[in-house]
C-alpha positions in Angstrom: -40.3 -43.2 -22.5 -37.9 -42.0 -25.2 -35.3 -39.5 -24.1 -36.3 -37.3 -27.0 -39.9 -37.2 -25.7 -40.6 -34.3 -23.5 -43.9 -34.2 -21.6 -45.4 -30.8 -21.3 -46.4 -29.2 -18.0 -50.1 -28.8 -18.1 -51.9 -25.4 -17.4 -53.2 -27.0 -14.2 -49.7 -27.9 -13.1 -48.4 -24.4 -13.9 -51.2 -23.0 -11.9 -50.5 -25.3 -9.0 -46.8 -24.4 -9.2 -47.7 -20.7 -8.9 -49.9 -21.4 -5.9 -47.1 -23.3 -4.2 -44.9 -20.2 -4.7 -47.6 -18.0 -3.2 -48.1 -20.2 -0.2 -44.4 -20.4 0.5 -44.0 -16.6 0.2 -46.7 -16.3 2.8 -44.8 -18.7 5.1 -47.3 -21.5 4.6 -45.6 -24.5 3.1 -47.9 -27.3 1.8 -47.3 -30.9 2.6 -43.8 -32.1 1.7 -43.3 -29.3 -0.9 -40.3 -27.1 -1.1 -39.3 -24.6 -3.7 -36.1 -25.0 -5.6 -34.5 -21.8 -7.0 -31.8 -22.3 -9.7 -30.1 -20.0 -12.1 -30.9 -20.6 -15.8 -28.0 -22.0 -17.8 -28.5 -19.5 -20.6 -30.3 -16.5 -19.2 -28.8 -16.4 -15.7 -32.3 -15.7 -14.5 -33.5 -17.4 -11.3 -36.2 -20.0 -11.9 -38.4 -21.5 -9.1 -39.8 -25.0 -9.2 -41.8 -26.9 -6.6 -40.1 -30.1 -5.5 -41.0 -32.8 -3.0 -37.8 -34.1 -1.6 -37.3 -37.7 -0.3 -35.3 -38.1 2.9 -33.2 -41.2 3.5 -30.9 -41.6 6.5 -30.9 -37.8 7.0 -30.0 -37.0 3.4 -32.4 -35.2 1.2 -32.9 -36.1 -2.5 -34.9 -34.5 -5.3 -36.3 -36.6 -8.1 -37.7 -35.1 -11.3 -40.8 -36.3 -13.1 -39.9 -34.4 -16.3 -36.5 -35.9 -17.1 -35.8 -33.7 -20.2 -37.0 -30.5 -18.5 -35.2 -27.2 -18.4 -35.2 -27.6 -14.6 -33.0 -30.7 -14.9 -30.7 -29.0 -17.4 -30.4 -25.9 -15.2 -29.6 -27.9 -12.1 -26.9 -29.9 -14.0 -25.3 -26.7 -15.3 -25.6 -24.7 -12.0 -24.8 -27.5 -9.5 -26.4 -25.3 -6.8 -29.5 -23.4 -5.9 -31.6 -22.4 -3.0 -34.1 -24.7 -1.3 -37.0 -22.8 0.2 -39.6 -24.1 2.8 -42.0 -21.4 3.8 -39.9 -18.3 4.5 -36.7 -20.3 5.3 -34.2 -20.4 2.4 -31.1 -22.6 2.5 -28.3 -22.5 -0.2 -27.6 -26.0 -1.4 -25.3 -27.9 -3.7 -27.1 -30.3 -6.0 -25.1 -33.4 -6.8 -26.5 -35.8 -9.4 -26.7 -39.3 -8.1 -25.0 -41.9 -10.4 -27.5 -44.1 -12.2 -26.2 -47.2 -10.4 -27.2 -45.6 -7.0 -30.7 -44.3 -7.9 -32.9 -47.4 -7.4 -33.1 -47.4 -3.6 -33.8 -43.7 -3.6 -36.4 -43.9 -6.3 -38.1 -46.7 -4.5 -38.8 -44.4 -1.6 -40.5 -41.7 -3.6 -44.1 -43.2 -3.9 -44.1 -44.1 -0.2 -42.8 -40.7 1.0 -44.6 -38.6 -1.6 -47.7 -40.6 -2.7 -49.4 -37.5 -4.2 -46.4 -36.8 -6.4 -46.1 -40.3 -7.7 -49.0 -39.8 -10.2 -47.1 -37.2 -12.2 -44.4 -39.8 -12.9 -47.1 -42.3 -14.1 -48.8 -39.6 -16.2 -45.5 -38.7 -17.9 -44.8 -42.3 -18.7 -41.6 -42.3 -16.5 -43.0 -45.2 -14.4 -45.6 -47.9 -15.1 -47.5 -47.4 -11.8 -47.2 -45.9 -8.4 -45.6 -48.9 -6.8 -42.1 -48.8 -5.2 -41.0 -51.6 -7.6 -42.0 -49.5 -10.6 -40.0 -46.6 -9.4 -37.0 -48.9 -8.7 -37.2 -50.3 -12.2 -37.4 -46.8 -13.8 -34.6 -45.4 -11.6 -32.1 -45.1 -14.5 -34.4 -42.8 -16.3 -35.2 -40.6 -13.3 -32.9 -37.7 -12.6 -32.0 -37.8 -8.9 -30.1 -35.0 -7.1 -28.5 -35.2 -3.6 -29.2 -32.0 -1.7 -26.1 -30.8 0.2 -26.5 -27.7 2.4 -23.6 -25.2 2.1 
């Protein structure tokens, strides 16, 4: 996928994102989903996005299926946010993982979050849902290490 190509979030995905926010606000997290709250780089407004972290050796990572999204740009600018699971909110630093270190992390995503792997395929970020496909596409996938503060 070209870096100038920017897949759109569908109306169905937007609805699903709002439902995730609703469930979390009621203290009912769904599956591996968390909410990530990050300040906008221009507006300063707080934005909330559902994320499905991957955990490797006790460290949590967040991968993004929309590489050119405002979400990624906001995280890069802010470097921090709040990770929410149900009613529990934890302030975190978000450290972008260097390209050379992303492959083993990306490889874990379709195994740990099989339901989320399809969005990467639909957006053209990966060829299929296999760990090998995620590993090959790792340089194009934004990956952030979650560091509790």
